[in-house]
C-alpha positions as CSV (number, residue, x, y, z in Angstrom):
1,M,203.6,37.9,53.2
2,S,200.1,38.3,51.7
3,K,198.0,35.2,51.4
4,T,196.8,34.1,48.0
5,K,193.0,33.9,47.9
6,R,191.8,30.5,46.8
7,K,189.8,30.6,43.7
8,R,186.2,29.3,44.0
9,H,184.3,27.9,41.1
10,T,180.6,28.1,40.6
11,G,178.4,25.1,40.2
12,A,177.8,26.0,36.5
13,F,181.5,26.1,35.8
14,K,182.0,22.7,37.5
15,A,179.1,21.3,35.5
16,K,180.5,22.6,32.2
17,V,183.9,21.1,32.9
18,G,182.5,17.8,34.1
19,L,180.3,17.5,31.0
20,E,183.2,18.2,28.7
21,A,185.3,15.5,30.5
22,L,182.4,13.1,30.3
23,M,182.2,13.6,26.5
24,G,185.7,12.0,26.2
25,I,186.8,14.2,23.3
26,K,189.7,15.9,25.1
27,T,192.1,14.5,27.6
28,V,192.0,15.5,31.2
29,G,195.2,17.5,30.7
30,Q,193.8,19.4,27.8
31,I,190.7,20.4,29.7
32,A,192.7,21.4,32.7
33,R,194.9,23.7,30.6
34,E,192.0,25.2,28.7
35,Y,190.1,26.2,31.9
36,Q,193.3,26.9,33.9
37,I,192.6,24.4,36.7
38,H,194.2,21.4,38.2
39,P,193.6,18.0,36.5
40,V,192.3,16.4,39.7
41,P,189.1,18.4,39.9
42,V,188.4,17.6,36.3
43,T,188.2,13.9,37.0
44,Q,186.3,14.5,40.2
45,W,183.7,16.7,38.6
46,K,183.3,14.2,35.7
47,G,182.3,11.6,38.3
48,V,179.9,14.0,40.0
49,V,178.2,14.8,36.7
50,R,178.0,11.1,35.8
51,D,176.5,10.1,39.1
52,R,174.2,13.0,39.7
53,L,172.6,13.4,36.2
54,P,170.0,10.7,36.9
55,E,168.7,12.6,39.9
56,L,167.4,15.3,37.6
57,F,164.9,12.8,36.3
58,E,164.1,11.0,39.6
59,S,163.7,13.7,42.3
60,P,160.8,16.1,41.9
61,P,161.6,19.8,42.7
62,A,159.3,19.8,45.7
63,V,161.1,16.8,47.2
64,V,164.5,18.5,46.7
65,A,163.2,21.7,48.3
66,D,161.8,19.7,51.3
67,S,165.1,17.9,51.7
68,Q,167.1,21.1,51.7
69,E,164.8,22.6,54.4
70,L,165.1,19.4,56.5
71,V,168.9,19.5,56.2
72,A,169.0,23.1,57.3
73,Q,166.8,22.4,60.4
74,L,169.0,19.4,61.3
75,H,172.2,21.5,61.0
76,E,170.7,24.1,63.5
77,K,169.9,21.4,66.0
78,I,173.0,19.2,66.0
79,G,175.6,21.9,65.8
80,Q,179.1,22.1,64.5
81,L,180.4,18.9,66.0
82,S,177.7,16.7,64.4
83,V,178.3,18.4,61.1
84,E,182.0,17.4,61.2
85,V,181.0,13.8,62.2
86,D,178.5,13.6,59.3
87,W,181.1,15.0,56.9
88,L,183.6,12.4,57.9
89,K,181.2,9.6,57.7
90,K,180.4,10.6,54.1
91,K,184.0,10.9,53.1
92,V,185.8,8.3,55.2
93,Q,185.1,5.4,52.8
94,A,187.2,7.1,50.0
95,I,190.1,8.1,52.2
96,G,193.3,6.6,50.8
97,P,196.6,8.2,49.6
98,V,197.2,11.9,50.1
99,V,196.1,12.6,46.5
100,A,192.8,10.9,47.1
101,R,192.3,12.7,50.4
102,K,192.9,16.1,48.8
103,E,190.0,15.4,46.5
104,L,187.7,15.2,49.6
105,I,188.4,18.8,50.6
106,E,185.9,21.4,49.2
107,P,184.4,24.8,50.1
108,C,181.9,24.3,53.0
109,E,180.3,27.0,55.1
110,Q,180.3,24.8,58.2
111,L,183.9,23.6,57.9
112,S,186.9,25.8,57.0
113,L,189.5,24.4,54.6
114,R,192.0,24.4,57.4
115,R,189.7,22.2,59.6
116,Q,189.0,19.9,56.6
117,C,192.8,19.4,56.1
118,E,193.2,18.5,59.8
119,L,190.3,16.0,59.6
120,V,191.6,14.1,56.6
121,G,195.3,14.4,57.6
122,V,196.5,16.6,54.8
123,A,199.0,19.4,55.4
124,R,197.6,22.8,54.1
125,S,200.8,23.3,52.1
126,G,200.2,20.0,50.4
127,F,196.6,20.9,49.7
128,Y,197.4,24.1,48.0
129,Y,200.3,22.7,46.0
130,E,199.4,22.2,42.3
131,P,201.8,19.9,40.3
132,V,203.0,21.0,36.9
133,P,201.3,19.2,34.0
134,E,203.5,16.8,32.0
135,T,205.8,18.5,29.5
136,E,205.9,17.8,25.8
137,A,209.3,16.1,26.4
138,N,207.7,13.7,28.9
139,L,204.7,13.0,26.6
140,A,207.2,12.1,23.9
141,L,209.1,9.9,26.3
142,M,205.9,8.2,27.3
143,R,205.1,7.4,23.7
144,R,208.5,5.9,23.2
145,L,208.2,3.8,26.4
146,D,204.8,2.5,25.1
147,E,206.5,1.4,21.9
148,L,209.4,-0.3,23.7
149,H,207.0,-2.0,26.1
150,L,205.0,-3.3,23.2
151,A,208.1,-4.8,21.6
152,H,209.6,-6.0,24.9
153,P,206.8,-6.7,27.5
154,V,209.2,-8.4,29.9
155,Y,211.5,-5.4,30.2
156,G,211.4,-3.6,33.5
157,S,212.3,0.0,34.3
158,R,216.1,-0.7,34.3
159,R,216.2,-2.2,30.8
160,L,213.8,0.4,29.4
161,T,216.0,3.2,30.9
162,A,219.1,1.6,29.3
163,L,217.4,1.4,25.9
164,L,216.3,5.1,26.1
165,Q,219.8,6.2,27.1
166,R,221.3,4.2,24.2
167,E,218.9,6.1,21.9
168,G,220.3,9.4,23.3
169,L,217.2,10.3,25.3
170,A,217.8,12.0,28.7
171,A,216.0,9.8,31.2
172,N,216.9,8.3,34.5
173,R,215.3,5.3,36.1
174,K,213.2,7.3,38.6
175,R,211.7,9.3,35.8
176,V,210.9,6.1,33.8
177,V,209.3,4.5,36.9
178,R,207.0,7.5,37.4
179,L,206.0,7.7,33.8
180,L,205.3,4.0,33.6
181,A,203.0,4.2,36.7
182,L,201.2,7.2,35.1
183,M,200.6,5.1,31.9
184,G,199.4,2.1,33.9
185,V,202.2,0.0,32.2
186,E,204.0,-2.8,34.1
187,A,206.6,-5.4,33.0
188,V,205.5,-9.0,32.7
189,Y,207.3,-11.0,35.3
190,P,206.4,-13.6,38.1
191,K,205.8,-11.8,41.4
192,R,206.2,-13.1,44.9
193,S,203.4,-15.0,46.8
194,L,201.4,-15.6,43.6
195,S,199.5,-18.4,45.2
196,Q,198.1,-16.1,47.9
197,P,194.8,-14.3,47.2
198,G,195.0,-10.6,46.5
199,A,193.6,-8.2,48.9
200,G,190.5,-6.1,48.2
201,H,188.6,-8.2,45.8
202,R,187.3,-11.7,45.2
203,I,189.7,-13.9,43.1
204,Y,188.0,-15.7,40.3
205,P,189.5,-18.9,38.9
206,Y,191.1,-19.1,35.4
207,L,188.5,-21.2,33.5
208,L,190.3,-21.6,30.2
209,K,193.0,-24.0,31.4
210,G,192.4,-27.3,29.5
211,L,189.3,-25.9,27.9
212,E,188.8,-26.6,24.2
213,I,187.2,-23.6,22.5
214,T,185.1,-24.8,19.6
215,G,183.2,-21.8,18.4
216,P,182.3,-18.1,18.7
217,D,180.7,-16.7,21.9
218,Q,182.2,-19.4,24.0
219,V,184.8,-17.0,25.5
220,W,185.2,-13.2,25.3
221,C,188.3,-11.5,26.6
222,S,188.8,-7.8,27.6
223,D,191.8,-5.6,28.3
224,I,192.9,-2.0,28.6
225,T,195.8,-0.3,26.9
226,Y,197.4,3.2,26.9
227,V,196.8,5.4,23.8
228,P,199.4,8.2,23.2
229,L,198.1,11.4,21.6
230,A,200.0,14.4,20.2
231,H,199.2,16.4,23.4
232,G,198.3,13.9,26.1
233,F,197.0,10.4,26.3
234,M,193.8,8.3,26.7
235,Y,192.9,4.7,27.5
236,L,191.3,2.1,25.2
237,V,189.4,-1.0,26.3
238,A,188.2,-3.7,23.9
239,V,185.9,-6.8,24.2
240,M,187.0,-9.5,21.8
241,D,185.7,-13.0,20.9
242,W,188.4,-15.5,21.6
243,W,187.5,-17.9,18.8
244,S,187.2,-15.5,15.9
245,R,189.3,-12.6,17.1
246,Y,186.3,-10.4,16.4
247,V,186.2,-7.1,18.3
248,V,182.6,-7.0,19.7
249,A,182.9,-3.6,21.3
250,W,185.5,-1.0,22.3
251,E,185.6,2.3,24.3
252,L,188.0,5.2,24.6
253,S,188.2,7.3,27.8
254,N,190.3,10.1,29.3
255,S,190.3,8.5,32.8
256,L,191.3,5.1,33.9
257,D,188.2,4.0,35.8
258,S,185.8,1.1,35.5
259,E,183.0,3.1,34.0
260,F,184.2,3.0,30.4
261,C,184.9,-0.8,30.8
262,I,181.2,-1.2,31.8
263,R,180.1,0.8,28.8
264,A,182.1,-1.4,26.5
265,W,180.7,-4.6,28.1
266,T,177.1,-3.2,27.9
267,A,177.6,-2.3,24.2
268,A,178.9,-5.8,23.6
269,V,176.0,-7.7,25.1
270,A,173.6,-5.2,23.5
271,S,174.6,-6.7,20.1
272,G,172.3,-9.6,21.0
273,R,175.0,-12.1,21.6
274,C,176.6,-13.2,24.9
275,P,179.5,-15.5,25.8
276,L,179.6,-18.3,28.3
277,I,182.9,-17.0,29.8
278,S,184.4,-13.6,30.2
279,N,188.2,-13.6,30.7
280,T,190.1,-10.6,32.0
281,D,193.2,-9.8,34.0
282,Q,193.1,-8.8,37.7
283,G,193.1,-5.0,37.1
284,C,191.1,-2.9,39.5
285,Q,188.7,-1.9,36.7
286,F,187.7,-5.5,36.0
287,T,187.6,-6.5,39.7
288,S,185.3,-3.6,40.7
289,E,181.9,-4.6,42.0
290,A,180.1,-2.6,39.3
291,Y,181.9,-4.3,36.5
292,L,181.5,-7.8,37.9
293,E,177.8,-7.2,38.5
294,A,177.4,-6.1,34.9
295,V,179.0,-9.4,33.7
296,E,177.4,-11.8,36.1
297,S,173.9,-10.2,35.7
298,V,173.6,-11.7,32.2
299,G,174.6,-15.2,33.4
300,V,178.3,-15.1,32.2
301,D,181.0,-16.9,34.2
302,V,184.0,-14.8,35.2
303,S,187.5,-16.0,34.5
304,M,190.6,-14.1,35.5
305,D,194.3,-14.5,34.4
306,G,196.9,-15.6,36.9
307,R,198.8,-12.7,38.4
308,G,201.7,-11.7,36.1
309,R,200.3,-14.1,33.4
310,W,199.8,-11.9,30.4
311,I,199.9,-14.9,28.1
312,D,196.6,-16.1,29.5
313,N,194.9,-13.3,27.6
314,R,197.4,-13.4,24.7
315,F,195.0,-12.8,21.8
316,I,193.9,-9.4,22.9
317,E,197.6,-8.5,23.7
318,R,198.2,-9.3,20.0
319,L,195.3,-7.0,19.1
320,W,197.0,-4.1,20.9
321,R,200.2,-4.7,19.0
322,S,198.3,-4.5,15.7
323,V,196.2,-1.5,16.5
324,K,199.2,0.5,17.7
325,Q,201.6,-0.4,14.9
326,E,199.0,0.0,12.1
327,D,197.0,2.9,13.4
328,I,197.8,4.7,16.6
329,Y,201.5,5.3,16.0
330,P,201.3,6.2,12.3
331,Q,198.3,8.5,12.7
332,D,199.6,10.4,15.8
333,Y,196.1,11.5,16.8
334,A,195.8,15.1,18.1
335,D,192.9,14.6,20.5
336,G,190.2,12.2,21.6
337,L,187.7,13.1,18.9
338,T,190.1,12.3,16.0
339,A,191.3,9.2,17.9
340,Q,187.6,8.1,18.3
341,R,187.0,8.5,14.6
342,G,190.2,6.9,13.5
343,L,190.0,3.9,15.7
344,G,186.4,3.4,14.6
345,R,187.6,3.1,11.0
346,W,190.4,0.8,12.0
347,F,188.3,-1.6,14.0
348,G,185.7,-1.6,11.3
349,E,188.3,-2.6,8.7
350,Y,189.9,-5.1,11.2
351,N,186.5,-6.9,11.7
352,T,185.2,-6.9,8.1
353,A,188.1,-6.4,5.6
354,R,191.4,-7.4,7.1
355,P,192.4,-11.0,6.3
356,H,193.7,-12.8,9.4
357,Q,196.5,-15.4,8.9
358,A,195.3,-17.5,11.9
359,L,191.8,-17.6,10.4
360,R,193.1,-19.0,7.1
361,Y,193.0,-15.5,5.7
362,A,189.3,-15.0,6.4
363,T,188.2,-11.9,8.3
364,P,187.2,-12.0,12.0
365,G,183.7,-10.8,11.0
366,E,183.2,-13.7,8.6
367,V,184.3,-16.3,11.1
368,Y,182.3,-14.8,13.9
369,H,179.0,-14.4,12.0
370,S,179.3,-17.6,9.8
371,P,181.5,-20.1,11.7
372,E,180.0,-23.1,9.9
373,S,181.4,-21.8,6.6
374,Y,185.0,-22.1,7.8
375,G,185.0,-25.4,9.6
376,A,187.4,-26.3,12.4
377,R,190.4,-24.2,13.4
378,P,193.8,-25.2,12.0
379,A,195.0,-26.1,15.4
380,A,193.3,-27.3,18.6
381,W,192.2,-24.4,20.7
382,R,193.1,-26.0,24.0
383,W,195.2,-23.9,26.4
384,K,197.3,-25.7,28.9
């Protein structure tokens, strides 16, 4: 049996793909199909481009040349064993599930792919395996699951599967569980050991309990939601003022990382206004060190919902229902560029032209920018 030669991509090709992913116009799946590569390297190269671009403006060419010469001399002295140790030290921090460990393997003159697989504990057959992208049928099913979850946030995989089957859709529970995990969607229900601190990040208290909110910029809230497209999906994050329901900033991304949440927060505070408290859930994007540093660096207190307590951030959950029912589902955006433009129009209308019943039919923008003109809220904003 002849071995299939592994295709190697040039640095220029990786940079081109990474830049296109960084632009956020197309989904990761669309980019992977266009360039006939696996979706995993697309996300990986996007991160490399984002992290390495500043070096072009910081490192003079002479310093780079000297560094390369020094690395070459060191490699000659320390030998193959030390190269393997250095390689592991650089990669070991990111070693996790098999999918994550596969991303660490890359062409290297000093280390064969076979040896790299052994070092990170990945079978070669598993490394060369390329999963099939999601089919159109699965994308349609994911869209319907998102609609059902929006209407019934407490329904788990069993009830959602039953609803799909009653609608005549072919879906078993295992398929539903896998697609929900891919979408980042989870049913709202109380979990075990809720009083114990979660592992891996600092737990911040919920600061809104018993707090009476009396005006704008006292509390901002943030959250992420899944955005179905005609041929893929993206993720949307928004920063909203709790008092006025005004959307201060929002961002769309083709990857579920903390970077686009940081961009949204940075855009929000760049408006010249800043809250006293920022409230989020305990998702990994909002508990990352980079995001928390961005929030706390401007003197904002961090508040986090209780685990499984979606109602603690209920206003932004209501925003997701509005934007999906009024814009995302009816428009059925084809790609990230059209979604970016359409959502920009919708959020602009939401802030400045859409009367809000809870605001006595004023717009969020009117209440946010001129709170003194609208007096006290109809009901006390004290959350128990």
